[in-house]
SEMI-379995 format. One record per residue: residue in one letter; x, y, z of N, C-alpha, C in turn. Coordinates in nm, 4 decimals, always signed. Example, Ala and Ser with C-alpha at 12.3 -4.5 7.8 and 13.67 -1.06 7.14 Angstrom:
BEGIN
+------+----------+----------+----------+----------+----------+----------+----------+----------+----------+
| code |       nx |       ny |       nz |      cax |      cay |      caz |       cx |       cy |       cz |
+------+----------+----------+----------+----------+----------+----------+----------+----------+----------+
|    A |  +1.3190 |  -0.5690 |  +0.7800 |  +1.2300 |  -0.4500 |  +0.7800 |  +1.3200 |  -0.3300 |  +0.7800 |
|    S |  +1.2850 |  -0.2250 |  +0.7080 |  +1.3670 |  -0.1060 |  +0.7140 |  +1.2900 |  +0.0030 |  +0.7870 |
+------+----------+----------+----------+----------+----------+----------+----------+----------+----------+
This chain:
BEGIN
+------+----------+----------+----------+----------+----------+----------+----------+----------+----------+
| code |       nx |       ny |       nz |      cax |      cay |      caz |       cx |       cy |       cz |
+------+----------+----------+----------+----------+----------+----------+----------+----------+----------+
|    M |  -0.9555 |  +1.0913 |  -1.5602 |  -0.9992 |  +0.9676 |  -1.4915 |  -0.9531 |  +0.9475 |  -1.4090 |
|    G |  -1.0207 |  +0.9915 |  -1.2810 |  -0.9191 |  +0.9270 |  -1.1325 |  -0.8937 |  +0.8092 |  -1.1115 |
|    R |  -0.7744 |  +0.7503 |  -1.0177 |  -0.7616 |  +0.6505 |  -0.9517 |  -0.7242 |  +0.6496 |  -0.8144 |
|    L |  -0.7282 |  +0.5489 |  -0.7799 |  -0.7079 |  +0.5029 |  -0.6284 |  -0.5458 |  +0.4346 |  -0.6179 |
|    T |  -0.5028 |  +0.4929 |  -0.5314 |  -0.3526 |  +0.4106 |  -0.5147 |  -0.3395 |  +0.4086 |  -0.3494 |
|    T |  -0.2521 |  +0.3292 |  -0.2951 |  -0.2509 |  +0.3156 |  -0.1747 |  -0.0985 |  +0.2512 |  -0.1364 |
|    H |  -0.0344 |  +0.2719 |  -0.0105 |  +0.1287 |  +0.2356 |  +0.0240 |  +0.1122 |  +0.1739 |  +0.1670 |
|    I |  +0.1988 |  +0.1362 |  +0.2411 |  +0.1887 |  +0.0781 |  +0.3642 |  +0.3329 |  +0.1093 |  +0.3937 |
|    L |  +0.3518 |  +0.1895 |  +0.5137 |  +0.4537 |  +0.2336 |  +0.5562 |  +0.4615 |  +0.1757 |  +0.7471 |
|    D |  +0.5689 |  +0.0608 |  +0.7352 |  +0.5956 |  +0.0002 |  +0.8860 |  +0.6333 |  +0.0829 |  +0.9826 |
|    T |  +0.6091 |  +0.1794 |  +1.0811 |  +0.6531 |  +0.3020 |  +1.1462 |  +0.6967 |  +0.2030 |  +1.2509 |
|    A |  +0.7057 |  +0.1058 |  +1.3133 |  +0.7794 |  +0.0344 |  +1.4084 |  +0.9184 |  +0.0287 |  +1.3652 |
|    N |  +0.8972 |  -0.0440 |  +1.2202 |  +1.0452 |  -0.0943 |  +1.1710 |  +1.1177 |  +0.0303 |  +1.1301 |
|    G |  +1.0413 |  +0.1490 |  +1.0256 |  +1.1166 |  +0.2179 |  +0.9822 |  +1.1358 |  +0.2066 |  +0.8309 |
|    C |  +1.0373 |  +0.1186 |  +0.7729 |  +1.0278 |  +0.1021 |  +0.6296 |  +0.8965 |  +0.0137 |  +0.5622 |
|    P |  +0.9478 |  +0.0366 |  +0.4486 |  +0.7917 |  -0.0170 |  +0.3673 |  +0.7753 |  -0.1829 |  +0.3824 |
|    A |  +0.6389 |  -0.1879 |  +0.3916 |  +0.5748 |  -0.3296 |  +0.4249 |  +0.5570 |  -0.3503 |  +0.3316 |
|    S |  +0.6479 |  -0.4704 |  +0.2592 |  +0.6504 |  -0.5463 |  +0.1319 |  +0.5856 |  -0.6475 |  +0.1709 |
|    G |  +0.5426 |  -0.7082 |  +0.0683 |  +0.4029 |  -0.8407 |  +0.0441 |  +0.2993 |  -0.8298 |  +0.1074 |
|    V |  +0.2545 |  -0.7519 |  +0.1458 |  +0.0918 |  -0.7607 |  +0.2411 |  -0.0315 |  -0.7435 |  +0.1214 |
|    T |  -0.0736 |  -0.8046 |  +0.1177 |  -0.2207 |  -0.8270 |  +0.0494 |  -0.3007 |  -0.7576 |  +0.0727 |
|    I |  -0.3679 |  -0.6611 |  -0.0176 |  -0.4746 |  -0.5479 |  -0.0122 |  -0.5952 |  -0.5780 |  -0.0732 |
|    N |  -0.6978 |  -0.5979 |  -0.0608 |  -0.8088 |  -0.6556 |  -0.1217 |  -0.9337 |  -0.5320 |  -0.1334 |
|    L |  -0.9743 |  -0.4840 |  -0.2573 |  -1.0397 |  -0.3621 |  -0.2528 |  -1.1843 |  -0.4203 |  -0.2969 |
|    F |  -1.2944 |  -0.3156 |  -0.2222 |  -1.4356 |  -0.3566 |  -0.2304 |  -1.5096 |  -0.2605 |  -0.2386 |
|    S |  -1.6299 |  -0.2762 |  -0.3128 |  -1.7260 |  -0.1596 |  -0.3046 |  -1.8062 |  -0.2121 |  -0.2017 |
|    V |  -1.8954 |  -0.1228 |  -0.1488 |  -1.9881 |  -0.1195 |  -0.0651 |  -2.1322 |  -0.0849 |  -0.0977 |
|    G |  -2.1962 |  -0.2140 |  -0.1323 |  -2.3244 |  -0.1883 |  -0.1603 |  -2.4172 |  -0.0893 |  -0.0778 |
|    E |  -2.5201 |  -0.0369 |  -0.1230 |  -2.6304 |  +0.0419 |  -0.0558 |  -2.6958 |  -0.0599 |  +0.0569 |
|    D |  -2.6989 |  -0.1743 |  +0.0780 |  -2.6963 |  -0.2702 |  +0.1836 |  -2.6156 |  -0.3361 |  +0.2660 |
|    G |  -2.4633 |  -0.2040 |  +0.2402 |  -2.3370 |  -0.3054 |  +0.3382 |  -2.3232 |  -0.3851 |  +0.2927 |
|    K |  -2.3530 |  -0.4763 |  +0.1826 |  -2.2617 |  -0.5431 |  +0.1436 |  -2.1447 |  -0.5240 |  +0.0647 |
|    L |  -2.0178 |  -0.6395 |  +0.0729 |  -1.9170 |  -0.6044 |  +0.0032 |  -1.9278 |  -0.6932 |  -0.0758 |
|    I |  -1.8742 |  -0.5975 |  -0.2232 |  -1.8425 |  -0.6769 |  -0.3663 |  -1.6987 |  -0.6669 |  -0.3609 |
|    A |  -1.6346 |  -0.7513 |  -0.4070 |  -1.5129 |  -0.7560 |  -0.4234 |  -1.4674 |  -0.7400 |  -0.5645 |
|    I |  -1.3559 |  -0.6159 |  -0.5921 |  -1.3200 |  -0.5714 |  -0.6966 |  -1.2103 |  -0.5654 |  -0.7771 |
|    N |  -1.1132 |  -0.5748 |  -0.6363 |  -0.9356 |  -0.6095 |  -0.6852 |  -0.8569 |  -0.6678 |  -0.5545 |
|    S |  -0.7570 |  -0.7421 |  -0.5819 |  -0.6466 |  -0.7866 |  -0.4891 |  -0.5426 |  -0.7294 |  -0.5601 |
|    V |  -0.4537 |  -0.7047 |  -0.4717 |  -0.3214 |  -0.6559 |  -0.5054 |  -0.1929 |  -0.6585 |  -0.3849 |
|    V |  -0.0974 |  -0.6874 |  -0.4060 |  +0.0192 |  -0.7355 |  -0.2936 |  +0.1329 |  -0.6162 |  -0.3322 |
|    T |  +0.1608 |  -0.5426 |  -0.2099 |  +0.2870 |  -0.4581 |  -0.2056 |  +0.3789 |  -0.5011 |  -0.2383 |
|    N |  +0.4562 |  -0.3898 |  -0.3292 |  +0.5945 |  -0.4230 |  -0.3697 |  +0.7152 |  -0.4397 |  -0.2322 |
|    S |  +0.8297 |  -0.4077 |  -0.2758 |  +0.9831 |  -0.3978 |  -0.1755 |  +0.9215 |  -0.2736 |  -0.1417 |
|    D |  +0.8571 |  -0.1595 |  -0.2146 |  +0.8613 |  +0.0032 |  -0.1630 |  +0.7106 |  +0.0498 |  -0.0763 |
|    G |  +0.6942 |  -0.0923 |  -0.0448 |  +0.5399 |  -0.0845 |  -0.0179 |  +0.4158 |  -0.0533 |  -0.0723 |
|    R |  +0.4151 |  -0.0434 |  -0.1850 |  +0.3631 |  +0.0085 |  -0.2656 |  +0.2947 |  -0.1008 |  -0.3846 |
|    C |  +0.2021 |  -0.0632 |  -0.4457 |  +0.1368 |  -0.1422 |  -0.5474 |  +0.2037 |  -0.1271 |  -0.7051 |
|    D |  +0.2128 |  -0.2250 |  -0.7792 |  +0.3088 |  -0.1644 |  -0.9322 |  +0.1728 |  -0.0787 |  -0.9961 |
|    S |  +0.0616 |  -0.0698 |  -0.9708 |  -0.0276 |  -0.0120 |  -1.0487 |  -0.1665 |  +0.0449 |  -0.9672 |
|    A |  -0.2293 |  +0.1298 |  -1.0039 |  -0.3417 |  +0.1725 |  -0.9234 |  -0.4283 |  +0.0839 |  -0.8772 |
|    V |  -0.4966 |  +0.0685 |  -0.7582 |  -0.5824 |  -0.0333 |  -0.7310 |  -0.6988 |  -0.0353 |  -0.7633 |
|    L |  -0.7675 |  +0.1106 |  -0.8420 |  -0.8429 |  +0.0908 |  -0.9062 |  -0.8466 |  +0.2464 |  -0.9981 |
|    D |  -0.8826 |  +0.2538 |  -1.1183 |  -0.8712 |  +0.3197 |  -1.2287 |  -0.9625 |  +0.2958 |  -1.3173 |
|    G |  -0.9178 |  +0.3511 |  -1.4458 |  -1.0213 |  +0.3702 |  -1.5712 |  -1.1931 |  +0.3687 |  -1.5598 |
|    G |  -1.2358 |  +0.3048 |  -1.6150 |  -1.4232 |  +0.2733 |  -1.6037 |  -1.4315 |  +0.2721 |  -1.4380 |
|    A |  -1.3649 |  +0.1670 |  -1.4090 |  -1.4248 |  +0.0812 |  -1.2626 |  -1.4397 |  +0.2035 |  -1.1881 |
|    F |  -1.3571 |  +0.3315 |  -1.1585 |  -1.3231 |  +0.4473 |  -1.0770 |  -1.4467 |  +0.5236 |  -1.0977 |
|    G |  -1.5195 |  +0.4950 |  -0.9585 |  -1.6939 |  +0.5840 |  -0.9839 |  -1.6743 |  +0.6448 |  -0.8171 |
|    I |  -1.8065 |  +0.7166 |  -0.8462 |  -1.8398 |  +0.7814 |  -0.6942 |  -1.8666 |  +0.6539 |  -0.6204 |
|    G |  -1.8811 |  +0.6686 |  -0.4983 |  -1.9261 |  +0.4962 |  -0.4603 |  -1.8586 |  +0.5261 |  -0.2926 |
|    V |  -1.8899 |  +0.4071 |  -0.2246 |  -1.8326 |  +0.3967 |  -0.1031 |  -1.7619 |  +0.2357 |  -0.0879 |
|    Y |  -1.6190 |  +0.2806 |  -0.0696 |  -1.5408 |  +0.1702 |  -0.0802 |  -1.4348 |  +0.1102 |  +0.0386 |
|    E |  -1.4289 |  -0.0212 |  +0.0372 |  -1.3071 |  -0.0543 |  +0.1319 |  -1.1796 |  -0.1213 |  +0.1151 |
|    L |  -1.1077 |  -0.0799 |  +0.2091 |  -0.9589 |  -0.1452 |  +0.1698 |  -0.9598 |  -0.2473 |  +0.2746 |
|    Q |  -0.9048 |  -0.3727 |  +0.2526 |  -0.8553 |  -0.4090 |  +0.3591 |  -0.7167 |  -0.4447 |  +0.3890 |
|    F |  -0.6651 |  -0.4394 |  +0.4587 |  -0.4903 |  -0.4592 |  +0.4611 |  -0.4570 |  -0.5485 |  +0.5401 |
|    H |  -0.4442 |  -0.6725 |  +0.4690 |  -0.4054 |  -0.8022 |  +0.5582 |  -0.2420 |  -0.8122 |  +0.6578 |
|    V |  -0.2597 |  -0.7181 |  +0.7058 |  -0.1058 |  -0.7119 |  +0.8219 |  -0.0655 |  -0.8250 |  +0.9371 |
|    G |  -0.1721 |  -0.8945 |  +0.9602 |  -0.1456 |  -1.0314 |  +1.0277 |  -0.0610 |  -1.1141 |  +0.9707 |
|    A |  -0.0515 |  -1.1347 |  +0.8644 |  +0.0299 |  -1.2226 |  +0.8089 |  +0.1877 |  -1.1468 |  +0.8199 |
|    Y |  +0.1897 |  -1.0367 |  +0.7900 |  +0.2885 |  -0.9072 |  +0.7619 |  +0.3918 |  -0.9534 |  +0.9261 |
|    F |  +0.3035 |  -0.8934 |  +1.0213 |  +0.3656 |  -0.9285 |  +1.1622 |  +0.3785 |  -1.0444 |  +1.2662 |
|    K |  +0.3149 |  -1.1393 |  +1.1782 |  +0.3543 |  -1.2724 |  +1.2244 |  +0.4709 |  -1.3488 |  +1.2331 |
|    D |  +0.5674 |  -1.2808 |  +1.1682 |  +0.6941 |  -1.3240 |  +1.2104 |  +0.7266 |  -1.2741 |  +1.3765 |
|    G |  +0.7202 |  -1.1272 |  +1.3721 |  +0.7350 |  -1.0610 |  +1.4924 |  +0.6649 |  -1.1299 |  +1.6167 |
|    S |  +0.5843 |  -1.1498 |  +1.6246 |  +0.5077 |  -1.1907 |  +1.7362 |  +0.5529 |  -1.3356 |  +1.7926 |
|    V |  +0.5031 |  -1.3471 |  +1.9299 |  +0.5219 |  -1.4642 |  +2.0177 |  +0.4742 |  -1.5699 |  +1.9101 |
|    S |  +0.5513 |  -1.6817 |  +1.9393 |  +0.5572 |  -1.8220 |  +1.8852 |  +0.4198 |  -1.8823 |  +1.9127 |
|    G |  +0.3178 |  -1.9108 |  +1.8261 |  +0.1794 |  -1.9319 |  +1.7806 |  +0.1074 |  -1.8519 |  +1.8309 |
|    A |  +0.1155 |  -1.7861 |  +1.8511 |  +0.0428 |  -1.6689 |  +1.9263 |  -0.0270 |  -1.5339 |  +1.7751 |
|    P |  -0.1572 |  -1.5535 |  +1.7719 |  -0.1843 |  -1.4448 |  +1.6475 |  -0.1205 |  -1.3231 |  +1.6602 |
|    A |  -0.1303 |  -1.1993 |  +1.5941 |  -0.0548 |  -1.0949 |  +1.5814 |  -0.1535 |  -1.0430 |  +1.6081 |
|    F |  -0.1725 |  -0.8739 |  +1.7191 |  -0.2865 |  -0.8097 |  +1.7507 |  -0.3528 |  -0.7763 |  +1.6090 |
|    L |  -0.3066 |  -0.7054 |  +1.5330 |  -0.3699 |  -0.6819 |  +1.4188 |  -0.4112 |  -0.7960 |  +1.2902 |
|    D |  -0.4908 |  -0.8088 |  +1.2498 |  -0.5132 |  -0.8806 |  +1.1545 |  -0.5192 |  -0.8362 |  +1.0018 |
|    I |  -0.6639 |  -0.8048 |  +1.0185 |  -0.6753 |  -0.7459 |  +0.8714 |  -0.7399 |  -0.6072 |  +0.9289 |
|    V |  -0.6962 |  -0.4741 |  +0.8290 |  -0.7007 |  -0.3449 |  +0.9113 |  -0.8079 |  -0.2931 |  +0.7832 |
|    P |  -0.9374 |  -0.2756 |  +0.8241 |  -1.0211 |  -0.2157 |  +0.7063 |  -1.0426 |  -0.0793 |  +0.7064 |
|    V |  -1.0183 |  -0.0081 |  +0.5857 |  -1.0428 |  +0.1227 |  +0.5743 |  -1.1808 |  +0.1468 |  +0.4789 |
|    R |  -1.3033 |  +0.2106 |  +0.5384 |  -1.3984 |  +0.2609 |  +0.4322 |  -1.3652 |  +0.3710 |  +0.4268 |
|    F |  -1.4133 |  +0.4231 |  +0.3398 |  -1.4426 |  +0.5668 |  +0.2544 |  -1.5087 |  +0.5579 |  +0.1446 |
|    G |  -1.5143 |  +0.7233 |  +0.1297 |  -1.5984 |  +0.7398 |  +0.0178 |  -1.5480 |  +0.8183 |  -0.1110 |
|    I |  -1.5475 |  +0.7951 |  -0.1991 |  -1.5159 |  +0.8721 |  -0.3580 |  -1.6186 |  +0.9422 |  -0.3832 |
|    S |  -1.5969 |  +1.1099 |  -0.4153 |  -1.7393 |  +1.1777 |  -0.4665 |  -1.6879 |  +1.2941 |  -0.5472 |
|    A |  -1.5397 |  +1.2524 |  -0.6363 |  -1.5110 |  +1.3200 |  -0.7826 |  -1.4440 |  +1.1892 |  -0.7783 |
|    A |  -1.5249 |  +1.1624 |  -0.9316 |  -1.4587 |  +1.0542 |  -0.9794 |  -1.3468 |  +1.0766 |  -1.0888 |
|    E |  -1.2991 |  +1.2067 |  -1.0812 |  -1.1975 |  +1.2798 |  -1.1953 |  -1.0642 |  +1.2748 |  -1.0852 |
|    E |  -1.0966 |  +1.2703 |  -0.9888 |  -0.9456 |  +1.3032 |  -0.9248 |  -0.8808 |  +1.1983 |  -0.8628 |
|    H |  -0.7401 |  +1.1918 |  -0.8010 |  -0.6866 |  +1.0883 |  -0.7308 |  -0.6971 |  +1.0871 |  -0.6389 |
|    Y |  -0.7362 |  +0.9591 |  -0.5944 |  -0.7437 |  +0.9440 |  -0.4323 |  -0.6071 |  +0.8428 |  -0.3931 |
|    H |  -0.5539 |  +0.8965 |  -0.2538 |  -0.4624 |  +0.8147 |  -0.2101 |  -0.4723 |  +0.7655 |  -0.0689 |
|    V |  -0.4614 |  +0.6592 |  -0.0385 |  -0.5222 |  +0.5923 |  +0.0953 |  -0.3859 |  +0.5234 |  +0.1522 |
|    P |  -0.3466 |  +0.5977 |  +0.2077 |  -0.1646 |  +0.5192 |  +0.2681 |  -0.2189 |  +0.4625 |  +0.4326 |
|    L |  -0.1618 |  +0.3278 |  +0.4662 |  -0.1424 |  +0.3198 |  +0.5836 |  -0.0205 |  +0.2961 |  +0.6447 |
|    L |  -0.0397 |  +0.3775 |  +0.7658 |  +0.1320 |  +0.3729 |  +0.8434 |  +0.0552 |  +0.2531 |  +0.9780 |
|    I |  +0.1501 |  +0.1409 |  +0.9574 |  +0.1043 |  +0.0313 |  +1.0565 |  +0.2177 |  +0.0055 |  +1.1605 |
|    S |  +0.1966 |  -0.0254 |  +1.2652 |  +0.2675 |  -0.0738 |  +1.3497 |  +0.1846 |  -0.2139 |  +1.4361 |
|    P |  +0.2434 |  -0.3173 |  +1.5073 |  +0.2169 |  -0.4459 |  +1.5652 |  +0.1154 |  -0.3720 |  +1.6547 |
|    F |  +0.0572 |  -0.2929 |  +1.6761 |  -0.0692 |  -0.2370 |  +1.7765 |  -0.1248 |  -0.1208 |  +1.7541 |
|    G |  -0.0876 |  -0.0674 |  +1.6541 |  -0.1748 |  +0.0368 |  +1.6058 |  -0.1716 |  +0.0798 |  +1.4620 |
|    Y |  -0.2625 |  +0.1572 |  +1.3723 |  -0.2403 |  +0.1929 |  +1.2734 |  -0.3163 |  +0.3449 |  +1.2517 |
|    S |  -0.2413 |  +0.4069 |  +1.1372 |  -0.3527 |  +0.5321 |  +1.1018 |  -0.3863 |  +0.5187 |  +0.9732 |
|    T |  -0.4452 |  +0.6179 |  +0.8791 |  -0.4181 |  +0.6399 |  +0.7536 |  -0.5034 |  +0.7864 |  +0.7249 |
|    Y |  -0.5462 |  +0.8285 |  +0.6177 |  -0.5171 |  +0.9566 |  +0.5621 |  -0.5170 |  +0.9701 |  +0.4145 |
|    R |  -0.6364 |  +1.0631 |  +0.3858 |  -0.6110 |  +1.0693 |  +0.2332 |  -0.5233 |  +1.1830 |  +0.1977 |
|    G |  -0.4197 |  +1.0928 |  +0.1268 |  -0.2894 |  +1.1586 |  +0.0813 |  -0.2986 |  +1.2184 |  -0.0587 |
|    S |  -0.2020 |  +1.2141 |  -0.0980 |  -0.1945 |  +1.3066 |  -0.2228 |  -0.1303 |  +1.2189 |  -0.3865 |
+------+----------+----------+----------+----------+----------+----------+----------+----------+----------+
């Protein structure tokens, strides 16, 4: 059985991003988001278990929403919102038996992602 995992690295501070909420949605054919799971990163910037696995893991289009605004709020100007708030990453799963790892590299003003291993 395949599974979906993720982690977040704070590239501005050179550390894992802990305490970040991540929501997972499936994307319907009509584009509507259907909530599947919500997790919070641990002190290593990872989730304690797979974000999606078992019978729920299947072929389709999904979206991870990384709530980084709250993570960076402490470093922003007092009273001002963070530049990035929720970072959405929409991706497709085409092989239900494979491991999909979708990491996020984040800074206060930019981000990148890729399919990891």
